[in-house]
TIPA-27964 format. One record per atom (N, C-alpha, C): x, y, z. Coordinates in steps of 0.1 Angstrom, whole numbers, padded with zeros to 4 digits, always signed. Layout:
! residues N
XYZ...
//
This chain:
! residues 415
+0008-0012+0000+0000+0000+0000+0009+0012+0000+0005+0022-0008+0014+0034-0010+0012+0043+0003+0023+0049+0006+0024+0060+0016+0015+0071+0011+0006+0077+0020-0002+0088+0015+0007+0099+0009+0003+0104-0002+0011+0115-0009+0022+0110-0018+0026+0097-0017+0037+0092-0025+0033+0092-0040+0021+0088-0044+0018+0088-0059+0020+0102-0065+0017+0113-0058+0019+0126-0063+0034+0129-0065+0042+0124-0056+0057+0126-0057+0062+0118-0069+0057+0106-0070+0062+0098-0082+0058+0104-0095+0046+0110-0096+0042+0117-0108+0051+0129-0111+0054+0137-0100+0063+0148-0102+0076+0144-0107+0082+0133-0102+0095+0128-0106+0094+0124-0121+0083+0117-0125+0081+0113-0138+0081+0125-0148+0074+0135-0144+0073+0147-0152+0086+0154-0154+0094+0155-0143+0107+0161-0144+0116+0153-0153+0116+0140-0152+0124+0132-0161+0120+0134-0176+0107+0135-0179+0103+0137-0193+0107+0151-0198+0107+0161-0189+0111+0175-0194+0126+0175-0195+0134+0171-0185+0148+0173-0185+0156+0163-0194+0151+0151-0195+0158+0141-0203+0153+0140-0217+0140+0141-0219+0134+0139-0232+0129+0152-0239+0130+0163-0232+0126+0176-0238+0112+0178-0240+0103+0171-0233+0088+0172-0235+0083+0183-0226+0071+0188-0229+0065+0199-0221+0058+0193-0209+0056+0201-0199+0049+0196-0187+0034+0193-0191+0029+0201-0200+0015+0198-0204+0014+0185-0212+0024+0182-0220+0023+0170-0228+0024+0157-0219+0031+0158-0208+0034+0146-0200+0025+0145-0188+0018+0156-0185+0010+0156-0172-0001+0145-0172-0008+0144-0183-0019+0134-0184-0015+0120-0180-0004+0115-0187+0000+0102-0184+0006+0100-0170+0014+0111-0166+0020+0110-0153+0011+0110-0141-0001+0116-0144-0011+0118-0133-0022+0107-0132-0021+0098-0141-0032+0088-0142-0034+0080-0129-0023+0078-0122-0024+0070-0109-0025+0079-0097-0027+0091-0099-0029+0101-0088-0043+0103-0086-0048+0100-0074-0063+0103-0071-0065+0116-0065-0075+0123-0069-0079+0135-0062-0072+0147-0069-0080+0158-0071-0075+0169-0078-0064+0177-0070-0066+0176-0057-0056+0183-0049-0042+0177-0050-0041+0163-0050-0028+0157-0052-0023+0159-0066-0032+0159-0076-0027+0162-0090-0021+0176-0091-0028+0186-0084-0023+0199-0084-0009+0200-0077-0008+0192-0066+0005+0192-0059+0016+0187-0067+0013+0176-0075+0024+0170-0083+0029+0180-0093+0020+0187-0099+0024+0198-0109+0031+0209-0102+0027+0213-0091+0033+0224-0083+0048+0220-0080+0050+0207-0075+0063+0203-0072+0072+0203-0084+0067+0197-0095+0076+0197-0107+0079+0211-0112+0069+0220-0112+0071+0234-0116+0081+0241-0108+0080+0239-0095+0090+0246-0086+0104+0241-0088+0105+0228-0090+0119+0223-0093+0124+0229-0105+0116+0230-0116+0121+0236-0129+0124+0251-0127+0116+0258-0119+0117+0272-0117+0130+0275-0110+0134+0267-0100+0145+0269-0092+0157+0259-0094+0157+0252-0105+0166+0241-0106+0181+0245-0104+0185+0256-0110+0199+0260-0108+0203+0261-0093+0194+0267-0086+0197+0270-0072+0196+0258-0063+0186+0249-0067+0185+0236-0060+0197+0228-0062+0202+0227-0074+0214+0220-0077+0226+0225-0070+0227+0238-0068+0238+0244-0061+0238+0240-0046+0226+0239-0040+0225+0235-0027+0229+0220-0025+0224+0212-0034+0228+0198-0034+0243+0196-0035+0249+0203-0044+0264+0202-0046+0271+0207-0034+0265+0217-0026+0272+0222-0015+0273+0212-0003+0264+0201-0004+0263+0192+0007+0268+0178+0003+0275+0177-0008+0280+0164-0013+0295+0165-0015+0302+0155-0011+0317+0155-0013+0320+0153-0028+0313+0144-0035+0315+0142-0049+0302+0146-0056+0303+0155-0066+0291+0159-0073+0283+0148-0079+0270+0148-0078+0262+0138-0084+0260+0142-0099+0260+0132-0108+0258+0134-0122+0245+0142-0124+0245+0150-0135+0233+0159-0137+0220+0151-0139+0222+0139-0145+0210+0131-0148+0207+0120-0137+0214+0120-0126+0213+0110-0116+0200+0111-0109+0193+0100-0107+0180+0100-0100+0181+0106-0086+0191+0103-0078+0192+0110-0065+0192+0125-0066+0198+0131-0076+0198+0145-0077+0184+0150-0079+0176+0143-0088+0163+0148-0091+0154+0146-0079+0156+0135-0071+0148+0133-0059+0151+0143-0049+0164+0147-0047+0167+0157-0038+0162+0171-0042+0162+0174-0054+0157+0186-0059+0142+0187-0056+0135+0176-0058+0121+0175-0055+0118+0177-0040+0126+0171-0032+0125+0172-0017+0127+0186-0013+0138+0192-0018+0141+0206-0014+0131+0216-0019+0125+0214-0030+0115+0223-0035+0102+0223-0026+0099+0211-0021+0088+0210-0012+0090+0217+0001+0102+0215+0006+0106+0222+0019+0107+0237+0017+0115+0241+0007+0118+0255+0006+0108+0264-0001+0100+0258-0010+0090+0265-0018+0076+0263-0014+0073+0250-0010+0059+0247-0007+0056+0245+0008+0067+0248+0016+0066+0248+0030+0061+0235+0036+0065+0224+0030+0062+0210+0035+0072+0207+0047+0067+0203+0058+0076+0200+0069+0086+0189+0065+0099+0191+0070+0110+0181+0066+0106+0167+0068+0099+0163+0080+0096+0149+0082+0087+0144+0071+0078+0152+0066+0069+0147+0056+0076+0146+0043+0086+0155+0040+0094+0155+0028+0102+0142+0028+0108+0138+0039+0116+0126+0040+0107+0113+0038+0095+0114+0044+0086+0102+0044+0081+0099+0030+0080+0109+0021+0075+0108+0008+0085+0109-0003+0098+0112+0001+0108+0114-0008+0117+0102-0009+0122+0097+0002+0131+0085+0002+0126+0073-0005+0112+0070-0003+0107+0058-0010+0109+0059-0026+0111+0071-0031+0113+0072-0046+0126+0066-0050+0135+0063-0040+0148+0057-0043+0149+0043-0038+0138+0036-0040+0138+0022-0036+0149+0014-0043+0157+0008-0035+0169+0000-0041+0180+0010-0045+0179+0022-0041+0190+0032-0044+0196+0038-0032+0204+0049-0034+0211+0055-0023+0202+0063-0013+0194+0057-0006+0185+0064+0003+0193+0072+0014+0203+0065+0019+0211+0070+0030+0218+0083+0025+0223+0083+0013+0229+0095+0007+0219+0107+0006+0207+0104+0001+0197+0114+0000+0193+0120+0013+0191+0110+0023+0187+0114+0036+0198+0123+0042+0210+0119+0041+0221+0127+0046+0222+0141+0041+0221+0142+0027+0222+0155+0021+0211+0164+0025+0198+0159+0025+0187+0167+0029+0188+0171+0043+0191+0162+0052+0192+0165+0066+0203+0176+0069+0214+0175+0062+0225+0185+0063+0220+0199+0059+0213+0200+0049+0208+0213+0044+0197+0218+0054+0189+0209+0059+0179+0214+0069+0186+0219+0082+0196+0212+0086+0204+0217+0098+0211+0230+0095+0215+0232+0083+0222+0245+0079+0212+0256+0078+0199+0252+0078+0188+0262+0075+0190+0269+0061+0193+0260+0052+0195+0264+0038+0184+0272+0033+0187+0281+0023+0176+0290+0017+0179+0292+0003+0169+0297-0004+0171+0300-0018+0172+0315-0020+0178+0320-0031+0179+0334-0033+0165+0341-0035+0164+0354-0036+0152+0361-0038+0146+0358-0051+0154+0355-0061+0149+0352-0075+0157+0340-0080+0151+0332-0089+0158+0321-0094+0170+0325-0103+0180+0316-0103+0191+0318-0112+0187+0311-0125+0188+0319-0136+0185+0313-0149+0196+0305-0154+0193+0294-0162+0204+0287-0169+0213+0296-0177+0225+0292-0179+0235+0301-0185+0231+0304-0200+0226+0294-0207+0222+0297-0221+0210+0307-0222+0201+0306-0212+0190+0316-0212+0195+0330-0209+0204+0331-0199+0210+0344-0196+0217+0350-0208+0224+0342-0216+0231+0347-0227+0221+0352-0238+0209+0345-0239+0200+0349-0249+0192+0362-0245+0189+0363-0232+0180+0374-0228+0188+0386-0224+0201+0385-0222+0210+0396-0221+0206+0405-0209+0205+0418-0211+0204+0428-0200+0191+0426-0192+0181+0420-0198+0168+0419-0191+0168+0406-0182+0179+0398-0182+0178+0385-0175+0175+0387-0161+0182+0396-0154+0180+0397-0140+0166+0401-0136+0160+0411-0144+0146+0415-0141+0137+0404-0144+0139+0396-0155+0130+0385-0159+0131+0375-0148+0143+0372-0143+0144+0362-0132+0136+0366-0120+0136+0379-0116+0128+0384-0105+0113+0381-0107+0109+0382-0120+0095+0380-0123+0091+0366-0123+0101+0357-0122+0098+0342-0121+0097+0337-0107+0100+0345-0097+0101+0341-0084+0088+0334-0079+0077+0340-0083+0064+0334-0079+0055+0331-0091+0047+0320-0090+0038+0318-0101+0028+0330-0103+0023+0331-0115+0015+0343-0118+0002+0344-0112-0004+0356-0111-0018+0357-0106-0028+0353-0117-0040+0354-0115-0051+0350-0125-0056+0362-0131-0055+0363-0144-0061+0375-0152-0073+0371-0159-0083+0380-0159-0096+0378-0166-0098+0389-0175-0103+0386-0187-0108+0396-0197-0123+0396-0197-0128+0408-0196-0143+0409-0195-0149+0410-0209-0161+0404-0211-0168+0405-0223-0172+0420-0226-0175+0427-0216-0179+0441-0218-0170+0450-0209-0160+0457-0215-0151+0465-0206-0159+0476-0198-0171+0480-0202-0178+0490-0195-0182+0485-0181-0181+0472-0179-0184+0466-0166-0172+0464-0157-0161+0470-0160-0149+0468-0153-0150+0470-0138-0155+0482-0134-0156+0485-0120-0165+0475-0113-0177+0472-0119-0186+0462-0113-0179+0449-0110-0172+0443-0120-0167+0430-0118-0154+0430-0110-0147+0441-0110-0135+0442-0100-0140+0441-0086-0151+0448-0083-0157+0448-0070-0163+0434-0066-0171+0429-0075-0177+0416-0073-0167+0405-0070-0156+0405-0078-0147+0394-0077-0136+0397-0067-0135+0409-0061-0125+0413-0051-0111+0413-0057-0110+0418-0069-0097+0418-0076-0092+0433-0078-0083+0434-0087-0078+0447-0091-0078+0448-0106-0078+0460-0112-0078+0461-0126-0067+0470-0131-0060+0466-0141-0048+0474-0146-0052+0481-0159-0064+0479-0165-0069+0486-0176-0083+0482-0178-0091+0490-0186-0105+0486-0188-0106+0472-0194-0116+0465-0189-0118+0451-0195-0109+0441-0188-0102+0444-0178-0093+0435-0171-0095+0434-0156-0095+0422-0151-0095+0420-0136-0085+0410-0133-0077+0413-0122-0066+0404-0117-0070+0399-0103-0069+0386-0102-0072+0379-0089-0060+0372-0084-0059+0369-0071-0048+0361-0066-0048+0347-0073-0036+0341-0074-0036+0327-0080-0043+0317-0071-0048+0307-0077-0054+0296-0068-0069+0296-0068-0075+0307-0074-0089+0308-0074-0095+0297-0083-0106+0290-0078-0113+0280-0086-0121+0287-0097-0117+0287-0109-0122+0295-0119-0137+0292-0122-0141+0280-0123-0155+0277-0127-0165+0280-0116-0160+0282-0104-0169+0286-0093-0171+0301-0091-0163+0309-0098-0164+0323-0096-0177+0329-0102-0182+0340-0096-0193+0347-0103-0190+0351-0117-0200+0349-0126-0198+0353-0140-0193+0343-0149-0187+0332-0144-0181+0322-0153-0192+0315-0161-0202+0310-0155-0213+0303-0162-0221+0312-0171-0221+0325-0168-0228+0335-0177-0219+0340-0188-0206+0336-0188-0197+0340-0199-0194+0355-0198-0194+0360-0186-0191+0375-0185-0176+0377-0187-0168+0367-0186-0153+0369-0187-0147+0355-0190-0134+0356-0194-0126+0344-0196-0112+0346-0191-0105+0336-0189-0091+0337-0184-0081+0340-0195-0073+0350-0193-0063+0354-0203-0053+0363-0197-0040+0360-0198-0030+0369-0193-0031+0383-0198-0028+0393-0190-0029+0407-0194-0021+0409-0207-0009+0405-0208-0001+0407-0220-0007+0400-0232-0013+0388-0230-0019+0381-0241-0032+0388-0246-0037+0396-0238-0050+0403-0242-0047+0416-0251-0034+0420-0251-0031+0433-0258-0032+0432-0273-0027+0421-0280-0028+0421-0294-0042+0424-0300-0052+0417-0295-0065+0420-0300-0070+0434-0297-0067+0439-0285-0071+0453-0282-0065+0463-0292-0054+0460-0298-0047+0470-0307-0054+0471-0320-0064+0462-0323-0072+0463-0335-0084+0472-0333-0087+0475-0321-0098+0484-0318-0112+0478-0320-0122+0487-0322-0136+0483-0324-0138+0478-0339-0145+0467-0340-0147+0461-0353-0158+0468-0361-0169+0472-0355-0180+0478-0363-0184+0470-0375-0184+0457-0373-0189+0448-0384-0179+0444-0394-0167+0449-0393-0156+0446-0403-0151+0432-0401-0145+0427-0411-0140+0413-0411-0126+0412-0406-0123+0402-0397-0110+0400-0392-0107+0385-0392-0095+0381-0395-0090+0367-0395-0082+0366-0383-0086+0357-0374-0077+0353-0362-0070+0340-0366-0057+0342-0370-0049+0331-0375-0042+0324-0364-0042+0311-0364-0037+0303-0353-0045+0306-0341-0058+0305-0341-0067+0311-0331-0068+0303-0318-0068+0290-0319-0070+0282-0307-0060+0285-0296-0064+0285-0283-0077+0280-0278-0088+0291-0278-0084+0304-0283-0095+0312-0286-0097+0325-0278-0089+0328-0269-0091+0340-0261-0092+0353-0269-0083+0354-0280-0083+0365-0288-0096+0366-0297-0100+0354-0301-0113+0353-0309-0124+0359-0301-0125+0355-0288-0135+0361-0280-0134+0376-0279-0122+0381-0277-0120+0395-0276-0125+0403-0289-0121+0397-0300-0125+0404-0313-0140+0403-0315-0146+0392-0312-0161+0391-0314-0168+0401-0304-0163+0402-0292-0169+0411-0282-0167+0426-0286-0157+0428-0294-0154+0442-0299-0161+0445-0312-0170+0436-0317-0178+0439-0328-0172+0435-0342-0162+0427-0342-0156+0422-0354-0164+0410-0359-0165+0408-0372-0169+0396-0378-0157+0386-0380-0156+0376-0371-0144+0369-0369-0144+0356-0377-0133+0353-0384-0130+0340-0389-0118+0335-0381-0121+0324-0373-0110+0318-0364-0105+0306-0371-0092+0306-0374-0086+0295-0381-0075+0289-0373-0075+0275-0373-0064+0268-0366-0063+0254-0371-0051+0248-0370-0049+0235-0376-0054+0224-0367-0056+0227-0354-0060+0217-0344-0075+0216-0342-0081+0206-0346-0096+0204-0344-0099+0203-0329-0091+0196-0322-0094+0194-0307-0094+0208-0300-0084+0216-0303-0083+0229-0296-0094+0238-0301-0098+0237-0313-0109+0245-0318-0123+0241-0312-0124+0229-0308-0136+0224-0300-0137+0232-0287-0125+0234-0281-0125+0242-0269-0130+0256-0271-0125+0262-0283-0130+0275-0287-0145+0276-0288-0150+0265-0295-0165+0265-0297-0172+0265-0284-0167+0257-0274-0173+0257-0261-0173+0271-0254-0162+0278-0256-0161+0291-0250-0170+0301-0257-0172+0300-0270-0181+0309-0277-0195+0306-0272-0199+0294-0270-0212+0291-0265-0214+0296-0251-0204+0295-0243-0205+0300-0229-0207+0315-0228-0200+0322-0237-0200+0337-0237-0211+0343-0245-0218+0335-0254-0228+0340-0263-0222+0348-0274-0210+0346-0277-0203+0353-0288-0203+0344-0301-0201+0350-0312-0201+0342-0325-0188+0344-0333-0184+0334-0340-0173+0334-0349-0174+0323-0359-0169+0324-0371-0168+0313-0380-0155+0305-0377-0156+0292-0375-0145+0284-0371-0140+0276-0384-0127+0277-0387-0122+0270-0398-0110+0261-0393-0111+0248-0396-0100+0239-0393-0091+0237-0406-0079+0243-0406-0071+0242-0418-0057+0246-0414-0047+0242-0423-0033+0246-0422-0032+0260-0428-0027+0269-0421-0026+0283-0426-0016+0284-0437-0007+0274-0438+0003+0275-0449-0003+0269-0462-0015+0263-0461-0022+0258-0473-0035+0265-0477-0041+0270-0467-0055+0276-0468-0054+0289-0476-0065+0292-0483-0066+0305-0490-0080+0311-0487-0081+0324-0484-0094+0330-0481-0101+0333-0494-0114+0334-0493-0122+0338-0505-0121+0352-0508-0118+0361-0498-0117+0375-0500-0108+0381-0490-0101+0392-0492-0092+0398-0483-0100+0403-0470-0092+0405-0460-0098+0409-0447-0095+0423-0443-0103+0429-0435-0100+0443-0430-0088+0443-0420-0087+0431-0413-0076+0430-0403-0073+0415-0402-0060+0413-0398-0056+0399-0395-0048+0400-0381-0051+0391-0373-0044+0389-0360-0036+0376-0361-0023+0377-0361-0015+0365-0362-0007+0363-0349-0013+0355-0340-0006+0351-0328+0001+0338-0331+0013+0340-0336+0020+0329-0342+0025+0318-0333+0026+0305-0338+0032+0295-0330+0047+0299-0327+0051+0297-0314+0064+0301-0310+0070+0292-0299+0082+0295-0295+0088+0288-0284+0081+0290-0270+0073+0300-0269+0065+0303-0257+0074+0306-0245+0087+0310-0247+0095+0313-0236+0090+0325-0227+0081+0333-0233+0075+0344-0225+0065+0339-0215+0061+0326-0215+0052+0321-0205+0059+0313-0194+0072+0316-0192+0080+0309-0183+0076+0310-0169+0068+0321-0165+0062+0321-0152+0053+0310-0149+0045+0306-0158+0035+0295-0156+0040+0282-0162+0050+0283-0171+0055+0271-0178+0071+0271-0177+0076+0269-0165+0091+0270-0163+0098+0259-0170+0092+0249-0176+0099+0239-0184+0106+0245-0196+0101+0257-0201+0107+0263-0213+0121+0267-0210+0125+0270-0197+0138+0274-0194+0148+0263-0197+0144+0250-0197+0153+0239-0198+0152+0231-0211+0142+0233-0219+0140+0225-0231+0141+0233-0244+0142+0246-0243+0142+0255-0255+0156+0259-0258+0161+0257-0270+0174+0262-0274+0174+0267-0288+0186+0268-0294+0188+0274-0307+0180+0267-0318+0179+0254-0317+0173+0246-0328+0158+0249-0328+0152+0250-0316+0137+0252-0316+0134+0267-0320+0143+0276-0316+0141+0290-0319+0142+0292-0334+0151+0286-0340+0153+0287-0355+0141+0281-0362+0136+0270-0357+0125+0263-0364+0112+0272-0363+0110+0278-0351+0098+0286-0350+0099+0299-0358+0111+0305-0358+0113+0317-0366+0111+0315-0380+0115+0304-0386+0112+0300-0400+0097+0299-0402+0090+0292-0394+0075+0291-0395+0068+0304-0394+0073+0313-0385+0067+0326-0383+0068+0334-0396+0080+0334-0402+0083+0342-0414+0073+0337-0425+0071+0324-0426+0062+0319-0437+0048+0324-0434+0043+0323-0422+0030+0328-0419+0028+0342-0421+0038+0350-0417+0037+0365-0419+0036+0368-0434+0044+0361-0442+0044+0364-0457+0030+0361-0462+0024+0350-0458+0011+0346-0463+0000+0356-0458+0000+0359-0445-0010+0367-0439-0009+0382-0445+0003+0386-0449+0004+0400-0454-0003+0401-0467-0006+0391-0474-0013+0392-0487-0028+0390-0486-0033+0389-0474-0047+0387-0472-0054+0399-0467-0048+0411-0468-0054+0423-0463-0059+0432-0474-0070+0439-0472-0074+0450-0481-0065+0462-0480-0064+0471-0489-0056+0483-0488-0060+0490-0475-0050+0494-0467-0052+0500-0455-0056+0491-0443-0056+0478-0446-0059+0468-0436-0047+0466-0427-0050+0462-0414-0040+0461-0404-0038+0447-0400-0025+0444-0397-0021+0431-0392-0014+0433-0379-0019+0426-0369-0012+0426-0356-0004+0412-0355+0009+0413-0353+0017+0401-0352+0021+0400-0337+0020+0388-0331+0023+0386-0317+0029+0373-0315+0039+0372-0306+0044+0359-0301+0046+0360-0286+0043+0349-0279+0046+0349-0265+0060+0343-0262+0070+0350-0268+0084+0346-0268+0093+0358-0264+0103+0355-0257+0113+0365-0253+0125+0365-0262+0125+0357-0273+0136+0356-0282+0135+0366-0294+0145+0373-0296+0145+0384-0306+0143+0378-0320+0148+0366-0323+0146+0361-0336+0131+0359-0339+0123+0357-0329+0108+0355-0331+0100+0368-0331+0107+0379-0326+0100+0391-0325+0106+0402-0334+0115+0410-0329+0121+0421-0336+0127+0416-0349+0133+0404-0349+0140+0398-0360+0130+0395-0372+0117+0395-0370+0108+0392-0380+0103+0405-0388+0107+0416-0383+0101+0429-0388+0108+0433-0401+0121+0432-0403+0127+0437-0416+0121+0430-0428+0120+0437-0439+0117+0432-0452+0102+0428-0454+0093+0432-0444+0079+0429-0446+0073+0439-0456+0063+0434-0464+0056+0444-0473+0046+0452-0466+0048+0455-0454+0038+0463-0445+0046+0474-0438+0039+0485-0436+0044+0496-0428+0040+0494-0413+0048+0500-0405+0045+0499-0390+0034+0509-0387+0024+0505-0380+0014+0514-0375+0017+0515-0360+0024+0525-0356+0030+0526-0342+0020+0524-0331+0023+0516-0321+0015+0514-0309+0017+0526-0301+0006+0531-0295+0007+0543-0286+0007+0540-0272+0013+0548-0264+0014+0545-0249+0000+0545-0243-0010+0554-0249-0023+0554-0243-0032+0542-0246-0026+0533-0254-0034+0520-0257-0029+0509-0247-0020+0512-0238-0014+0502-0230-0017+0504-0215-0015+0494-0207-0016+0496-0192-0005+0506-0188-0008+0513-0177+0002+0522-0171+0014+0514-0168+0026+0519-0171+0038+0512-0168+0044+0505-0180+0037+0504-0191+0042+0498-0203+0044+0509-0214+0054+0508-0222+0056+0518-0232+0061+0511-0245+0057+0516-0257+0062+0510-0269+0076+0514-0271+0083+0506-0280+0097+0509-0284+0097+0521-0293+0109+0526-0295+0110+0537-0305+0105+0534-0319+0106+0521-0322+0101+0517-0335+0086+0516-0336+0079+0517-0324+0065+0516-0324+0060+0501-0321+0069+0492-0317+0065+0479-0313+0063+0478-0298+0059+0467-0293+0058+0465-0279+0065+0452-0275+0074+0453-0265+0080+0441-0259+0077+0441-0244+0070+0430-0240+0068+0428-0225+0076+0416-0220+0079+0416-0207+0086+0405-0202+0082+0403-0187+0085+0392-0181+0081+0389-0167+0086+0399-0157+0096+0407-0160+0101+0417-0151+0094+0430-0150+0084+0431-0159+0076+0444-0160+0064+0443-0151+0059+0454-0146+0047+0455-0138+0049+0446-0126+0061+0444-0121+0063+0434-0110+0055+0438-0098+0054+0450-0094+0047+0454-0082+0032+0451-0083+0027+0449-0095+0013+0446-0097+0010+0431-0100+0021+0423-0099+0020+0409-0102+0026+0404-0115+0032+0413-0123+0039+0409-0135+0030+0406-0146+0036+0401-0157+0028+0397-0169+0037+0388-0178+0031+0381-0187+0039+0373-0196+0048+0381-0206+0057+0374-0212+0066+0380-0222+0060+0379-0236+0059+0391-0243+0053+0391-0256+0061+0401-0265+0061+0398-0278+0064+0408-0288+0052+0411-0296+0048+0424-0298+0036+0427-0305+0040+0439-0315+0036+0437-0327+0037+0448-0337+0024+0449-0345+0020+0462-0347+0009+0465-0355+0013+0471-0368+0009+0465-0379+0014+0468-0393+0002+0471-0402+0004+0479-0412-0007+0483-0421-0002+0480-0436-0012+0476-0444-0009+0473-0458-0012+0485-0466-0001+0491-0472-0002+0502-0481+0004+0498-0495-0005+0495-0504+0000+0491-0517+0009+0502-0524+0018+0497-0532+0027+0507-0539+0018+0517-0547+0021+0530-0545+0014+0540-0552+0003+0546-0544-0001+0540-0533-0011+0546-0523-0004+0553-0513-0009+0565-0508-0002+0573-0498-0004+0566-0485
//
């Protein structure tokens, strides 16, 4: 019979192995790893343990190395189990005796005495973690001057952001939900809220969407019945925004399963959109659009607050692959606009190759983003683009990393 809580720790260890050794995402492996974990609370605990290990891995490894005479191999199971144990103690405030009781059984037939000794030594030393996680060296090199600020933004998992169907109701919903608002149509709540039980969920008054992720659709303004293509639309938060803003929306995505989720959200909110399941690299529209929103597939390194696995599994090869796909999508989408039509390009990535690096040589002119279109504390770049990262708006709970550009199609010969 399993020790209470042990299945959750086994699942966390399995997820860590899949991310660190096989390069899979937490979301990809969670379903299989959690099959033998009973109860939603234990499933949430398993994910929390794995996430905290990935968030603080460099610092947890440093603590382990400080308490061993001979460094453990990077891929050694005792190292991963010790990291899992330390994350529970130092980040989730699990009592040391409970950590030991559920951690050492993970090393059945292995060096339990070593793990017990290292953990006990660090407890006696009253070991601690720094104020902010230490980023992997490769990540620091890519992110450059913003690395320190970004790391500070990773110290805590993100709050819960909601986008309102009707921005005019911002004050009402902020008060009803007991949250704060950083701009019209936005409400921020502490993390951990049970979403489906909150007022307004069943009525479709709002949906969950990070503040930064809500900005691209906002930058297209009111639709007034005009036609917009939401390209790579699933799971659909931006489609909902556009429909609520009065656009006639065509939502296109290659994933039928993810579009089914969009359909459910449209039904819940009472909003409408035409859903198309197709490959954007093969599909052709019947007529040009007044606007296109391209939230392109990307490495998603800007979501590292909620998906810390990206810190360890994304490298040059993945960035190059995504940048190539983004360039192809931009080229196609640029030809689907009416004269004067606008295209908003966005990626939830902190990599320049996927953002600023995509801007040269486009057959579109920049339509500069204005400071008055953004939450207080955010500013467009001198080029008129917007770059957000986890180190921004830290005092208000932070936000995801995005690159956003608004572009306009001006045919040759047109002013």
